[in-house]
LOTI-975160 format. One record per residue (C-alpha): x, y, z; residue in three letters; residue number from 1. Coordinates in Angstrom, 1 decimal. Layout:
<nodes>
<node x="X" y="Y" z="Z" residu="ALA" num="NUM"/>
...
</nodes>
This chain:
<nodes>
<node x="0.2" y="0.1" z="0.1" residu="MET" num="1"/>
<node x="3.0" y="2.2" z="0.3" residu="LYS" num="2"/>
<node x="3.5" y="4.8" z="-2.2" residu="ALA" num="3"/>
<node x="6.7" y="4.4" z="-4.8" residu="SER" num="4"/>
<node x="9.4" y="6.6" z="-5.4" residu="ALA" num="5"/>
<node x="7.6" y="8.0" z="-8.6" residu="ILE" num="6"/>
<node x="4.3" y="8.3" z="-6.6" residu="GLU" num="7"/>
<node x="6.3" y="10.7" z="-4.3" residu="PHE" num="8"/>
<node x="8.0" y="12.7" z="-7.3" residu="ARG" num="9"/>
<node x="4.7" y="13.6" z="-8.8" residu="LEU" num="10"/>
<node x="3.0" y="14.0" z="-5.5" residu="ARG" num="11"/>
<node x="2.1" y="17.6" z="-6.5" residu="MET" num="12"/>
<node x="0.9" y="16.8" z="-9.7" residu="MET" num="13"/>
<node x="-1.1" y="13.7" z="-8.5" residu="ILE" num="14"/>
<node x="-2.4" y="16.2" z="-5.9" residu="GLN" num="15"/>
<node x="-3.7" y="18.5" z="-8.6" residu="ILE" num="16"/>
<node x="-5.4" y="16.1" z="-10.9" residu="VAL" num="17"/>
<node x="-7.3" y="15.1" z="-7.5" residu="ILE" num="18"/>
<node x="-8.8" y="18.3" z="-6.6" residu="VAL" num="19"/>
<node x="-9.4" y="19.4" z="-10.6" residu="SER" num="20"/>
<node x="-11.2" y="16.5" z="-11.0" residu="VAL" num="21"/>
<node x="-13.3" y="16.9" z="-7.8" residu="ALA" num="22"/>
<node x="-14.3" y="20.7" z="-8.7" residu="MET" num="23"/>
<node x="-15.1" y="19.9" z="-11.9" residu="TRP" num="24"/>
<node x="-17.1" y="16.8" z="-10.9" residu="ALA" num="25"/>
<node x="-17.8" y="15.2" z="-14.1" residu="PRO" num="26"/>
<node x="-20.5" y="12.6" z="-12.8" residu="TRP" num="27"/>
<node x="-22.8" y="15.8" z="-12.1" residu="VAL" num="28"/>
<node x="-24.7" y="17.3" z="-15.1" residu="GLN" num="29"/>
<node x="-24.0" y="20.6" z="-15.4" residu="PRO" num="30"/>
<node x="-27.8" y="21.7" z="-15.4" residu="TRP" num="31"/>
<node x="-28.6" y="19.9" z="-12.2" residu="ASP" num="32"/>
<node x="-28.5" y="23.1" z="-9.7" residu="ILE" num="33"/>
<node x="-29.1" y="21.1" z="-6.6" residu="LYS" num="34"/>
<node x="-25.7" y="18.7" z="-7.2" residu="LEU" num="35"/>
<node x="-24.3" y="21.6" z="-8.1" residu="ARG" num="36"/>
<node x="-24.4" y="23.8" z="-5.2" residu="MET" num="37"/>
<node x="-21.2" y="24.1" z="-2.6" residu="SER" num="38"/>
<node x="-20.8" y="21.6" z="0.3" residu="THR" num="39"/>
<node x="-20.8" y="25.0" z="2.7" residu="LEU" num="40"/>
<node x="-24.5" y="25.6" z="1.0" residu="GLU" num="41"/>
<node x="-25.7" y="22.3" z="1.4" residu="TRP" num="42"/>
<node x="-24.3" y="21.5" z="5.2" residu="LEU" num="43"/>
<node x="-26.3" y="25.1" z="5.9" residu="ALA" num="44"/>
<node x="-29.0" y="23.6" z="4.5" residu="LEU" num="45"/>
<node x="-29.1" y="20.4" z="6.1" residu="GLN" num="46"/>
<node x="-28.4" y="22.1" z="9.7" residu="ILE" num="47"/>
<node x="-31.0" y="24.5" z="8.7" residu="GLY" num="48"/>
<node x="-33.5" y="21.7" z="7.8" residu="ARG" num="49"/>
<node x="-32.9" y="19.8" z="11.1" residu="SER" num="50"/>
<node x="-34.6" y="22.5" z="13.0" residu="GLY" num="51"/>
<node x="-31.1" y="22.9" z="15.3" residu="ILE" num="52"/>
<node x="-30.9" y="26.5" z="14.0" residu="VAL" num="53"/>
<node x="-32.1" y="29.0" z="11.2" residu="THR" num="54"/>
<node x="-30.7" y="28.5" z="7.7" residu="PHE" num="55"/>
<node x="-29.8" y="31.7" z="8.2" residu="ALA" num="56"/>
<node x="-27.8" y="30.9" z="11.4" residu="VAL" num="57"/>
<node x="-26.5" y="27.8" z="9.7" residu="ALA" num="58"/>
<node x="-24.2" y="29.3" z="7.2" residu="VAL" num="59"/>
<node x="-22.3" y="31.6" z="9.3" residu="PRO" num="60"/>
<node x="-21.4" y="28.6" z="11.5" residu="VAL" num="61"/>
<node x="-20.5" y="26.3" z="8.1" residu="VAL" num="62"/>
<node x="-18.1" y="29.3" z="7.4" residu="ILE" num="63"/>
<node x="-16.5" y="29.7" z="10.7" residu="ILE" num="64"/>
<node x="-15.9" y="25.6" z="10.6" residu="PHE" num="65"/>
<node x="-13.8" y="26.2" z="7.1" residu="GLY" num="66"/>
<node x="-12.1" y="28.7" z="9.0" residu="ILE" num="67"/>
<node x="-10.8" y="26.7" z="11.7" residu="ILE" num="68"/>
<node x="-10.3" y="23.6" z="9.2" residu="LEU" num="69"/>
<node x="-7.8" y="26.2" z="7.1" residu="ALA" num="70"/>
<node x="-6.3" y="27.5" z="10.6" residu="ALA" num="71"/>
<node x="-5.3" y="24.1" z="11.7" residu="ILE" num="72"/>
<node x="-4.2" y="23.3" z="8.1" residu="GLY" num="73"/>
<node x="-2.1" y="26.3" z="7.8" residu="ALA" num="74"/>
<node x="-0.5" y="26.3" z="11.5" residu="VAL" num="75"/>
<node x="0.5" y="22.6" z="10.9" residu="LEU" num="76"/>
<node x="1.7" y="23.3" z="7.7" residu="ARG" num="77"/>
<node x="4.0" y="26.5" z="8.4" residu="VAL" num="78"/>
<node x="5.3" y="24.8" z="11.8" residu="TRP" num="79"/>
<node x="6.1" y="21.7" z="10.3" residu="GLY" num="80"/>
<node x="7.8" y="23.0" z="7.6" residu="ALA" num="81"/>
<node x="9.8" y="25.7" z="9.7" residu="ALA" num="82"/>
<node x="11.4" y="22.9" z="11.5" residu="TYR" num="83"/>
<node x="11.6" y="20.3" z="8.6" residu="LEU" num="84"/>
<node x="12.9" y="22.9" z="6.2" residu="GLY" num="85"/>
<node x="12.2" y="23.7" z="3.0" residu="TYR" num="86"/>
<node x="14.8" y="21.6" z="1.0" residu="ASP" num="87"/>
<node x="13.0" y="18.7" z="2.3" residu="VAL" num="88"/>
<node x="9.6" y="19.6" z="2.6" residu="VAL" num="89"/>
<node x="9.8" y="20.3" z="-1.5" residu="HIS" num="90"/>
<node x="12.5" y="18.0" z="-2.6" residu="HIS" num="91"/>
<node x="11.7" y="15.4" z="-5.2" residu="GLU" num="92"/>
<node x="12.8" y="12.2" z="-3.6" residu="ASN" num="93"/>
<node x="13.1" y="11.6" z="0.0" residu="MET" num="94"/>
<node x="15.6" y="12.5" z="2.4" residu="GLN" num="95"/>
<node x="17.0" y="10.8" z="5.2" residu="ALA" num="96"/>
<node x="19.2" y="13.4" z="7.1" residu="GLY" num="97"/>
<node x="18.3" y="12.0" z="10.9" residu="GLY" num="98"/>
<node x="15.5" y="11.7" z="13.0" residu="VAL" num="99"/>
<node x="13.6" y="15.1" z="13.7" residu="MET" num="100"/>
<node x="12.9" y="15.7" z="17.0" residu="ALA" num="101"/>
<node x="11.6" y="19.1" z="17.4" residu="ALA" num="102"/>
<node x="8.4" y="21.3" z="17.2" residu="GLY" num="103"/>
<node x="5.6" y="19.3" z="15.8" residu="PRO" num="104"/>
<node x="7.7" y="16.3" z="15.3" residu="TYR" num="105"/>
<node x="7.9" y="15.5" z="19.0" residu="ARG" num="106"/>
<node x="4.2" y="14.9" z="19.0" residu="TYR" num="107"/>
<node x="3.1" y="13.6" z="16.1" residu="MET" num="108"/>
<node x="5.0" y="12.1" z="12.6" residu="ARG" num="109"/>
<node x="3.2" y="13.9" z="10.0" residu="ASN" num="110"/>
<node x="2.2" y="17.6" z="10.5" residu="PRO" num="111"/>
<node x="2.7" y="18.5" z="7.1" residu="LEU" num="112"/>
<node x="0.4" y="15.5" z="5.7" residu="TYR" num="113"/>
<node x="-2.1" y="16.2" z="8.3" residu="LEU" num="114"/>
<node x="-2.1" y="20.0" z="7.6" residu="GLY" num="115"/>
<node x="-2.4" y="18.9" z="4.1" residu="GLY" num="116"/>
<node x="-5.6" y="17.4" z="4.9" residu="TRP" num="117"/>
<node x="-7.3" y="19.8" z="6.6" residu="PHE" num="118"/>
<node x="-6.4" y="22.2" z="4.1" residu="MET" num="119"/>
<node x="-7.8" y="20.6" z="1.4" residu="MET" num="120"/>
<node x="-11.1" y="19.9" z="3.9" residu="ALA" num="121"/>
<node x="-11.8" y="23.6" z="3.9" residu="ALA" num="122"/>
<node x="-11.4" y="23.8" z="0.8" residu="ILE" num="123"/>
<node x="-14.0" y="20.9" z="0.1" residu="SER" num="124"/>
<node x="-16.5" y="23.2" z="1.4" residu="LEU" num="125"/>
<node x="-16.5" y="25.3" z="-2.2" residu="LEU" num="126"/>
<node x="-17.2" y="22.6" z="-4.5" residu="ILE" num="127"/>
<node x="-19.7" y="20.2" z="-4.6" residu="THR" num="128"/>
<node x="-20.9" y="17.4" z="-2.0" residu="PRO" num="129"/>
<node x="-20.0" y="14.7" z="-3.9" residu="SER" num="130"/>
<node x="-16.9" y="16.5" z="-5.3" residu="GLY" num="131"/>
<node x="-15.6" y="17.1" z="-1.7" residu="ALA" num="132"/>
<node x="-16.1" y="13.5" z="-0.5" residu="LEU" num="133"/>
<node x="-14.1" y="12.6" z="-3.5" residu="PHE" num="134"/>
<node x="-11.3" y="15.0" z="-2.8" residu="MET" num="135"/>
<node x="-11.1" y="14.6" z="1.1" residu="VAL" num="136"/>
<node x="-11.2" y="10.6" z="0.6" residu="VAL" num="137"/>
<node x="-9.1" y="10.3" z="-2.1" residu="LEU" num="138"/>
<node x="-6.3" y="12.8" z="-0.6" residu="VAL" num="139"/>
<node x="-6.7" y="10.9" z="2.8" residu="ALA" num="140"/>
<node x="-5.9" y="7.5" z="0.8" residu="PHE" num="141"/>
<node x="-2.9" y="9.2" z="-1.1" residu="PHE" num="142"/>
<node x="-1.0" y="11.4" z="2.0" residu="TYR" num="143"/>
<node x="-1.8" y="7.4" z="3.7" residu="LEU" num="144"/>
<node x="0.6" y="5.7" z="1.0" residu="ARG" num="145"/>
<node x="3.2" y="8.7" z="1.1" residu="LEU" num="146"/>
<node x="3.5" y="8.2" z="4.8" residu="ILE" num="147"/>
<node x="3.6" y="4.4" z="4.5" residu="LEU" num="148"/>
<node x="6.5" y="4.7" z="1.8" residu="GLY" num="149"/>
<node x="8.5" y="7.5" z="3.7" residu="GLU" num="150"/>
<node x="8.5" y="5.5" z="6.9" residu="GLU" num="151"/>
<node x="9.8" y="2.4" z="5.1" residu="ALA" num="152"/>
<node x="12.1" y="4.4" z="3.4" residu="PHE" num="153"/>
<node x="13.4" y="6.1" z="6.8" residu="LEU" num="154"/>
<node x="13.4" y="2.4" z="8.9" residu="VAL" num="155"/>
<node x="15.8" y="0.9" z="6.0" residu="ALA" num="156"/>
<node x="18.0" y="4.2" z="6.0" residu="GLN" num="157"/>
<node x="17.9" y="5.2" z="9.8" residu="LEU" num="158"/>
<node x="17.7" y="2.0" z="11.2" residu="GLY" num="159"/>
<node x="16.9" y="1.4" z="15.0" residu="GLU" num="160"/>
<node x="16.8" y="5.3" z="15.9" residu="PRO" num="161"/>
<node x="14.3" y="5.7" z="13.6" residu="TYR" num="162"/>
<node x="12.2" y="2.6" z="14.8" residu="GLN" num="163"/>
<node x="12.2" y="4.0" z="18.3" residu="GLU" num="164"/>
<node x="10.6" y="7.4" z="17.2" residu="TYR" num="165"/>
<node x="8.2" y="5.3" z="15.5" residu="LEU" num="166"/>
<node x="7.1" y="3.9" z="19.2" residu="ARG" num="167"/>
<node x="7.2" y="6.9" z="20.8" residu="ALA" num="168"/>
<node x="5.4" y="9.1" z="18.4" residu="VAL" num="169"/>
<node x="2.1" y="8.5" z="17.1" residu="PRO" num="170"/>
<node x="1.7" y="9.0" z="13.0" residu="ARG" num="171"/>
<node x="-1.5" y="11.2" z="12.8" residu="LEU" num="172"/>
<node x="-3.0" y="11.6" z="16.1" residu="VAL" num="173"/>
<node x="-1.0" y="14.3" z="18.2" residu="PRO" num="174"/>
<node x="-0.5" y="13.5" z="21.4" residu="ARG" num="175"/>
<node x="-1.4" y="16.1" z="24.2" residu="ILE" num="176"/>
<node x="2.3" y="15.4" z="25.8" residu="ARG" num="177"/>
<node x="5.4" y="15.4" z="23.7" residu="ALA" num="178"/>
<node x="6.7" y="11.2" z="23.2" residu="GLY" num="179"/>
<node x="10.2" y="12.4" z="22.9" residu="ILE" num="180"/>
<node x="12.5" y="15.0" z="25.0" residu="PRO" num="181"/>
<node x="13.4" y="18.4" z="22.9" residu="ALA" num="182"/>
<node x="16.4" y="18.7" z="20.7" residu="VAL" num="183"/>
<node x="17.8" y="22.1" z="19.7" residu="GLU" num="184"/>
<node x="16.6" y="23.3" z="16.4" residu="ALA" num="185"/>
<node x="16.3" y="26.6" z="14.5" residu="HIS" num="186"/>
<node x="13.3" y="26.6" z="12.6" residu="PRO" num="187"/>
<node x="13.0" y="29.2" z="10.5" residu="ARG" num="188"/>
<node x="9.6" y="30.9" z="10.3" residu="TRP" num="189"/>
<node x="9.8" y="33.5" z="7.4" residu="ILE" num="190"/>
<node x="10.8" y="31.0" z="4.7" residu="THR" num="191"/>
<node x="7.9" y="28.5" z="5.8" residu="ALA" num="192"/>
<node x="5.5" y="30.9" z="5.9" residu="ILE" num="193"/>
<node x="6.6" y="32.0" z="2.3" residu="LEU" num="194"/>
<node x="6.8" y="28.3" z="1.0" residu="ALA" num="195"/>
<node x="3.4" y="27.3" z="2.5" residu="GLU" num="196"/>
<node x="1.8" y="30.2" z="0.6" residu="THR" num="197"/>
<node x="-1.3" y="28.1" z="-0.4" residu="THR" num="198"/>
<node x="-1.9" y="27.2" z="3.0" residu="ALA" num="199"/>
<node x="-1.5" y="30.8" z="4.7" residu="VAL" num="200"/>
<node x="-3.7" y="32.0" z="1.3" residu="GLY" num="201"/>
<node x="-6.3" y="29.5" z="1.9" residu="SER" num="202"/>
<node x="-6.7" y="30.6" z="5.1" residu="LEU" num="203"/>
<node x="-6.8" y="34.2" z="4.4" residu="ILE" num="204"/>
<node x="-9.7" y="33.5" z="1.6" residu="THR" num="205"/>
<node x="-11.8" y="30.9" z="3.8" residu="MET" num="206"/>
<node x="-11.7" y="33.8" z="6.6" residu="ALA" num="207"/>
<node x="-12.9" y="36.9" z="4.3" residu="THR" num="208"/>
<node x="-14.6" y="35.6" z="1.0" residu="VAL" num="209"/>
<node x="-17.2" y="33.4" z="1.5" residu="PRO" num="210"/>
<node x="-18.9" y="35.9" z="3.9" residu="TRP" num="211"/>
<node x="-19.6" y="37.6" z="0.2" residu="THR" num="212"/>
<node x="-21.2" y="34.0" z="-0.5" residu="TYR" num="213"/>
<node x="-19.4" y="34.2" z="-4.0" residu="ASP" num="214"/>
<node x="-18.1" y="31.1" z="-3.9" residu="ASN" num="215"/>
<node x="-16.3" y="31.6" z="-8.1" residu="ILE" num="216"/>
<node x="-14.3" y="34.4" z="-6.0" residu="ALA" num="217"/>
<node x="-13.2" y="32.0" z="-3.1" residu="ALA" num="218"/>
<node x="-12.0" y="29.5" z="-5.7" residu="LEU" num="219"/>
<node x="-10.2" y="32.3" z="-7.6" residu="GLU" num="220"/>
<node x="-8.8" y="33.0" z="-4.2" residu="GLY" num="221"/>
<node x="-7.3" y="29.3" z="-3.5" residu="ILE" num="222"/>
<node x="-6.1" y="29.3" z="-7.3" residu="LEU" num="223"/>
<node x="-4.1" y="33.0" z="-6.9" residu="ILE" num="224"/>
<node x="-2.7" y="31.2" z="-3.5" residu="SER" num="225"/>
<node x="-1.3" y="28.0" z="-5.4" residu="PHE" num="226"/>
<node x="0.0" y="30.2" z="-8.2" residu="ILE" num="227"/>
<node x="2.1" y="32.7" z="-5.7" residu="VAL" num="228"/>
<node x="3.2" y="29.7" z="-3.8" residu="SER" num="229"/>
<node x="4.5" y="28.0" z="-7.3" residu="LEU" num="230"/>
<node x="6.3" y="31.3" z="-8.0" residu="ILE" num="231"/>
<node x="7.7" y="31.9" z="-4.6" residu="VAL" num="232"/>
<node x="8.8" y="28.6" z="-4.5" residu="ARG" num="233"/>
<node x="10.7" y="29.2" z="-7.7" residu="GLY" num="234"/>
<node x="12.5" y="32.3" z="-6.5" residu="LEU" num="235"/>
<node x="13.6" y="30.3" z="-3.6" residu="MET" num="236"/>
<node x="15.1" y="27.1" z="-5.8" residu="LYS" num="237"/>
<node x="15.3" y="28.8" z="-9.6" residu="SER" num="238"/>
<node x="15.2" y="32.8" z="-9.4" residu="PRO" num="239"/>
<node x="16.4" y="33.3" z="-13.0" residu="ILE" num="240"/>
<node x="13.7" y="31.3" z="-15.1" residu="PRO" num="241"/>
<node x="11.1" y="32.1" z="-12.4" residu="THR" num="242"/>
<node x="12.1" y="36.1" z="-13.0" residu="ILE" num="243"/>
<node x="12.0" y="35.6" z="-16.5" residu="VAL" num="244"/>
<node x="8.3" y="34.1" z="-16.7" residu="PHE" num="245"/>
<node x="7.4" y="36.5" z="-14.3" residu="ILE" num="246"/>
<node x="8.9" y="39.4" z="-16.9" residu="ALA" num="247"/>
<node x="7.7" y="37.5" z="-20.2" residu="VAL" num="248"/>
<node x="4.1" y="36.7" z="-18.7" residu="THR" num="249"/>
<node x="3.4" y="40.2" z="-17.3" residu="GLY" num="250"/>
<node x="4.7" y="42.1" z="-20.5" residu="ALA" num="251"/>
<node x="2.5" y="39.9" z="-22.8" residu="SER" num="252"/>
<node x="-0.1" y="40.4" z="-20.9" residu="TRP" num="253"/>
<node x="-0.3" y="43.6" z="-20.0" residu="GLY" num="254"/>
<node x="1.9" y="45.1" z="-23.4" residu="LEU" num="255"/>
<node x="0.8" y="43.1" z="-26.1" residu="VAL" num="256"/>
<node x="-2.8" y="42.5" z="-24.6" residu="HIS" num="257"/>
<node x="-2.7" y="38.9" z="-25.4" residu="LEU" num="258"/>
<node x="-5.1" y="36.6" z="-23.1" residu="SER" num="259"/>
<node x="-3.7" y="35.3" z="-19.6" residu="ALA" num="260"/>
<node x="-3.8" y="32.0" z="-20.8" residu="GLU" num="261"/>
<node x="-1.8" y="32.5" z="-23.8" residu="ARG" num="262"/>
<node x="0.6" y="34.8" z="-21.5" residu="ALA" num="263"/>
<node x="1.4" y="32.2" z="-19.3" residu="VAL" num="264"/>
<node x="2.0" y="29.7" z="-22.1" residu="LEU" num="265"/>
<node x="4.4" y="32.1" z="-23.6" residu="ILE" num="266"/>
<node x="6.4" y="32.8" z="-20.1" residu="GLY" num="267"/>
<node x="6.5" y="29.4" z="-19.4" residu="PHE" num="268"/>
<node x="7.7" y="28.2" z="-22.5" residu="GLY" num="269"/>
<node x="10.7" y="31.3" z="-22.0" residu="ALA" num="270"/>
<node x="11.4" y="29.8" z="-18.2" residu="ALA" num="271"/>
<node x="12.0" y="26.3" z="-19.7" residu="LEU" num="272"/>
<node x="14.2" y="27.7" z="-22.6" residu="VAL" num="273"/>
<node x="16.5" y="29.5" z="-20.2" residu="VAL" num="274"/>
<node x="16.8" y="27.0" z="-17.0" residu="TRP" num="275"/>
<node x="17.8" y="24.4" z="-20.4" residu="ALA" num="276"/>
<node x="20.5" y="26.7" z="-21.5" residu="VAL" num="277"/>
<node x="21.8" y="28.1" z="-17.6" residu="MET" num="278"/>
<node x="24.9" y="26.3" z="-16.9" residu="PRO" num="279"/>
<node x="24.7" y="23.1" z="-14.8" residu="ARG" num="280"/>
<node x="26.2" y="22.7" z="-11.6" residu="ARG" num="281"/>
<node x="28.1" y="19.6" z="-11.0" residu="HIS" num="282"/>
<node x="29.3" y="17.9" z="-7.9" residu="ALA" num="283"/>
<node x="32.9" y="18.5" z="-7.0" residu="VAL" num="284"/>
<node x="34.6" y="15.0" z="-5.6" residu="THR" num="285"/>
<node x="37.4" y="14.3" z="-3.4" residu="ASP" num="286"/>
<node x="40.5" y="13.7" z="-5.6" residu="PRO" num="287"/>
<node x="41.8" y="11.3" z="-2.6" residu="GLN" num="288"/>
</nodes>
């Protein structure tokens, strides 16, 4: 059941596919308004029908619930990324530098995946109920595969120290008290906040836009947060191609007045060309 190395390498693309299909919900007919309503509206309607509170009260209750989900997701993602480090969190391959025994990793082993799931659960309130169920279940299943794959990899690489960590710290449900002693660590909060722009932007969006009852604007806010996160990560990892992408896309859209889609494609193509012609760094070998 554990994920393969290729699944880990393509984990972002797999999540994008899951979220895209969930938002599209091709199994629901476009003209079926009842089935096309957002999960937020559907939950508020069901609560109102139950007689517990009126629909007018249920709507803000569900919105606040979504804000709480997004807040948990953002806190866990930023907290975990601050201690684990950008290079490890967003590396294309599994890393085994050592047992992480600081920050949230003293209470649970996978705060990043748990935070990611809470973020997805918050976003799911903006799409259809069937799409929301599809997304939260499939993302949870995929995250579990990634977790099992990482655990097998780390056991093989780190041996007994990591096995002791497995026995002391729960996988996902956090302990009230830390399961292991604290070790010295230097969290990088600014880098973590910048790298987790999607989670932070999702929290800001869920806390502001749903009050306007405009689901499209809320989804656009989530999309903008994701695009900004890609640009930020690009500036951290490959600044020159990313700057070229921003400049060419902005010029194509603002000066040449191309459509946003064409401008992005042209900017992406220019960035690829620059990335391809850039000199590669070669590892320095020890002559001894």
